[in-house]
Backbone as numpy.savetxt, mean C-alpha at the origin, in Angstrom:
# Nx Ny Nz CAx CAy CAz Cx Cy Cz
-17.38 -6.18 7.30 -16.57 -6.96 6.40 -16.48 -8.38 6.96
-16.64 -9.34 6.09 -16.62 -10.73 6.52 -15.19 -11.19 6.81
-15.09 -12.26 7.56 -13.76 -12.78 7.88 -13.07 -13.31 6.61
-13.84 -13.80 5.67 -13.27 -14.27 4.40 -12.61 -13.12 3.65
-13.29 -12.00 3.59 -12.74 -10.84 2.89 -11.48 -10.33 3.59
-11.48 -10.36 4.93 -10.29 -9.94 5.67 -9.11 -10.86 5.35
-9.38 -12.16 5.27 -8.30 -13.11 4.94 -7.78 -12.88 3.54
-8.68 -12.63 2.59 -8.27 -12.36 1.21 -7.44 -11.07 1.16
-7.91 -10.02 1.82 -7.18 -8.75 1.84 -5.78 -8.94 2.42
-5.69 -9.67 3.52 -4.40 -9.88 4.17 -3.47 -10.73 3.29
-4.01 -11.75 2.65 -3.19 -12.59 1.77 -2.66 -11.79 0.58
-3.51 -10.97 -0.01 -3.08 -10.13 -1.14 -2.03 -9.13 -0.67
-2.21 -8.54 0.52 -1.24 -7.59 1.07 0.12 -8.24 1.26
0.13 -9.46 1.80 1.40 -10.16 2.02 2.10 -10.47 0.70
1.36 -10.96 -0.27 1.96 -11.29 -1.57 2.51 -10.03 -2.23
1.74 -8.95 -2.21 2.20 -7.71 -2.83 3.42 -7.14 -2.11
3.42 -7.21 -0.78 4.57 -6.72 -0.03 5.83 -7.47 -0.40
5.74 -8.78 -0.50 6.90 -9.58 -0.91 7.31 -9.28 -2.34
6.33 -9.16 -3.21 6.62 -8.93 -4.63 7.28 -7.57 -4.84
6.80 -6.55 -4.16 7.38 -5.22 -4.31 8.82 -5.22 -3.79
9.05 -5.91 -2.68 10.39 -5.93 -2.09 11.37 -6.76 -2.91
10.91 -7.84 -3.54 11.82 -8.78 -4.18 11.83 -8.72 -5.70
10.70 -8.56 -6.31 10.59 -8.75 -7.76 10.77 -7.49 -8.59
10.36 -6.35 -8.07 10.36 -5.14 -8.89 11.75 -4.55 -9.01
12.16 -4.32 -10.24 13.48 -3.76 -10.51 13.40 -2.32 -11.00
12.20 -1.76 -11.02 11.98 -0.40 -11.51 12.68 0.59 -10.59
13.58 1.41 -11.11 14.29 2.37 -10.25 13.39 3.45 -9.66
12.21 3.64 -10.22 11.28 4.63 -9.67 10.69 4.18 -8.35
10.61 2.87 -8.15 10.00 2.34 -6.94 11.03 2.40 -5.81
10.76 3.30 -4.86 11.67 3.50 -3.73 11.30 2.59 -2.58
11.46 3.12 -1.38 11.13 2.35 -0.18 9.62 2.38 0.02
8.98 1.23 -0.23 7.52 1.13 -0.22 7.08 0.09 0.80
6.02 0.40 1.52 5.39 -0.56 2.40 3.92 -0.65 2.01
3.46 -1.86 1.75 2.05 -2.07 1.46 1.35 -2.12 2.81
0.54 -1.10 3.10 -0.08 -0.99 4.42 -1.45 -1.65 4.51
-2.18 -1.64 3.42 -3.53 -2.20 3.46 -4.01 -2.52 2.06
-4.87 -3.52 1.96 -5.53 -3.86 0.70 -7.01 -4.01 0.99
-7.82 -3.41 0.14 -9.28 -3.55 0.25 -9.79 -4.07 -1.08
-10.31 -5.28 -1.07 -10.85 -5.86 -2.29 -12.37 -5.66 -2.30
-12.89 -5.58 -3.50 -14.34 -5.48 -3.63 -14.95 -6.86 -3.35
-16.20 -6.91 -2.97 -16.83 -8.20 -2.63 -16.79 -9.21 -3.77
-16.81 -8.74 -5.02 -16.77 -9.68 -6.15 -15.33 -10.03 -6.58
-14.34 -9.50 -5.85 -12.91 -9.75 -6.09 -12.42 -9.29 -7.46
-13.12 -8.36 -8.07 -12.69 -7.84 -9.37 -11.71 -6.67 -9.24
-11.76 -5.98 -8.11 -10.92 -4.80 -7.91 -10.31 -4.84 -6.52
-9.08 -4.34 -6.43 -8.42 -4.22 -5.14 -7.75 -2.86 -5.07
-8.02 -2.15 -4.02 -7.37 -0.87 -3.77 -6.20 -1.15 -2.83
-5.00 -0.83 -3.28 -3.78 -1.12 -2.53 -3.24 0.19 -1.98
-3.13 0.29 -0.66 -2.61 1.48 -0.01 -1.14 1.25 0.31
-0.30 2.19 -0.12 1.13 2.06 0.10 1.66 3.30 0.80
2.62 3.08 1.67 3.32 4.16 2.34 4.69 4.26 1.69
5.07 5.48 1.30 6.31 5.70 0.57 7.13 6.75 1.33
8.38 6.41 1.61 9.27 7.39 2.23 9.90 8.23 1.15
9.94 9.53 1.36 10.56 10.41 0.39 9.75 11.66 0.16
10.20 12.43 -0.82 9.52 13.67 -1.17 8.27 13.38 -1.97
7.51 14.43 -2.23 6.28 14.29 -3.02 6.59 13.76 -4.42
7.67 14.25 -5.03 8.06 13.78 -6.37 8.43 12.30 -6.34
9.15 11.88 -5.30 9.52 10.47 -5.18 8.29 9.60 -4.97
7.32 10.11 -4.21 6.07 9.37 -4.02 5.33 9.17 -5.33
5.23 10.24 -6.10 4.54 10.15 -7.39 5.26 9.19 -8.33
6.59 9.27 -8.35 7.37 8.36 -9.20 7.18 6.92 -8.77
7.14 6.67 -7.47 6.94 5.32 -6.96 5.55 4.81 -7.35
4.54 5.65 -7.19 3.19 5.22 -7.59 3.12 4.94 -9.09
3.79 5.74 -9.89 3.83 5.50 -11.33 4.53 4.17 -11.63
5.62 3.90 -10.93 6.32 2.63 -11.11 5.46 1.44 -10.72
4.71 1.57 -9.64 3.82 0.49 -9.22 2.70 0.28 -10.22
2.17 1.38 -10.75 1.10 1.25 -11.75 1.61 0.57 -13.01
2.85 0.86 -13.38 3.40 0.23 -14.59 3.73 -1.24 -14.35
3.95 -1.62 -13.10 4.23 -3.02 -12.77 2.97 -3.80 -12.43
1.83 -3.22 -12.73 0.53 -3.81 -12.42 0.43 -5.26 -12.89
0.81 -5.53 -14.11 0.70 -6.89 -14.67 1.56 -7.89 -13.95
2.79 -7.51 -13.63 3.69 -8.41 -12.91 3.13 -8.73 -11.53
2.64 -7.72 -10.84 2.11 -7.92 -9.50 0.82 -8.74 -9.52
-0.01 -8.47 -10.51 -1.26 -9.22 -10.62 -0.99 -10.69 -10.94
-0.02 -10.96 -11.79 0.30 -12.36 -12.11 0.89 -13.07 -10.90
1.65 -12.35 -10.08 2.20 -12.96 -8.86 1.06 -13.33 -7.91
0.06 -12.47 -7.79 -1.10 -12.79 -6.95 -1.81 -14.03 -7.48
-2.01 -14.07 -8.80 -2.70 -15.21 -9.40 -1.92 -16.51 -9.16
-0.61 -16.44 -9.29 0.23 -17.63 -9.15 0.25 -18.12 -7.70
0.38 -17.21 -6.76 0.54 -17.62 -5.37 -0.77 -17.91 -4.64
-1.82 -17.20 -4.98 -3.06 -17.36 -4.24 -4.07 -18.27 -4.93
-3.88 -18.51 -6.20 -4.78 -19.39 -6.97 -6.25 -19.04 -6.77
-6.53 -17.78 -6.96 -7.90 -17.30 -6.82 -8.65 -17.51 -8.14
-9.95 -17.64 -8.02 -10.76 -17.79 -9.22 -10.65 -16.54 -10.09
-10.66 -15.39 -9.44 -10.48 -14.10 -10.13 -9.33 -13.37 -9.47
-8.49 -12.79 -10.29 -7.42 -11.96 -9.75 -7.87 -10.51 -9.87
-7.88 -9.77 -8.78 -8.40 -8.41 -8.82 -7.49 -7.45 -9.59
-8.11 -6.48 -10.25 -7.36 -5.39 -10.88 -6.88 -4.48 -9.75
-5.61 -4.11 -9.79 -5.00 -3.36 -8.70 -5.02 -1.87 -8.96
-5.37 -1.11 -7.95 -5.31 0.35 -7.98 -4.45 0.77 -6.80
-3.38 1.53 -7.07 -2.46 1.94 -6.02 -2.77 3.35 -5.56
-2.79 3.52 -4.23 -3.04 4.84 -3.64 -2.07 5.06 -2.51
-1.67 6.32 -2.33 -0.75 6.66 -1.25 -1.49 6.67 0.08
-0.91 6.04 1.08 -1.45 6.02 2.43 -0.69 7.04 3.26
-1.34 8.11 3.63 -0.66 9.18 4.35 -0.87 9.09 5.87
-1.20 7.93 6.37 -1.44 7.76 7.80 -0.22 8.13 8.63
0.97 7.72 8.19 2.20 8.01 8.95 2.44 9.52 9.03
2.22 10.23 7.92 2.42 11.69 7.93 1.40 12.37 8.84
0.15 11.90 8.80 -0.88 12.50 9.66 -0.57 12.24 11.12
-0.08 11.04 11.44 0.27 10.71 12.82 1.42 11.59 13.30
2.42 11.80 12.47 3.55 12.65 12.85 3.09 14.09 13.07
2.22 14.57 12.20 1.70 15.94 12.34 0.88 16.07 13.62
0.06 15.09 13.93 -0.74 15.11 15.15 0.15 15.05 16.38
1.18 14.22 16.33 2.11 14.13 17.45 2.82 15.46 17.68
3.21 16.13 16.61 3.85 17.44 16.73 2.89 18.47 17.34
1.62 18.43 16.94 0.63 19.35 17.51 0.43 19.09 19.01
0.37 17.84 19.39 0.21 17.50 20.81 1.43 17.97 21.59
2.61 17.73 21.05 3.84 18.16 21.72 3.87 19.67 21.89
3.44 20.41 20.87 3.40 21.86 20.95 2.42 22.31 22.03
1.27 21.68 22.09 0.27 22.02 23.09 0.77 21.74 24.50
1.41 20.61 24.70 1.94 20.25 26.01 3.03 21.24 26.41
3.88 21.61 25.49 4.95 22.57 25.77 4.38 23.92 26.16
3.35 24.37 25.44 2.72 25.65 25.74 2.04 25.65 27.09
1.41 24.52 27.46 0.72 24.40 28.75 1.71 24.42 29.90
2.91 23.90 29.68 3.91 23.86 30.75 4.52 25.24 31.01
4.42 26.13 30.07 5.02 27.47 30.21 4.12 28.39 30.95
């Protein structure tokens, strides 16, 4: 990945993080962190990875709220970044935190068993 694409991804991530925290009034959108953005080389599409605290139902509701706010978020990107093309946003759940917690629990269990 080129340094230009990394800068674009990071700029879009920052704008979306601010917009989700400040602009969205949808009650479905809970505690959300935009963890990563991957834009296509032609800047037509961006995959936005979000971490959501809560149950599976709350996660799905939050993703639905983000998808419905697509236009608002896309216009904020266009306004703040002044890109030639504003990418179409696709939201996906980032389960890295859950996987890390599960891995940490497995390691702790293994260490505990070895000590016995």
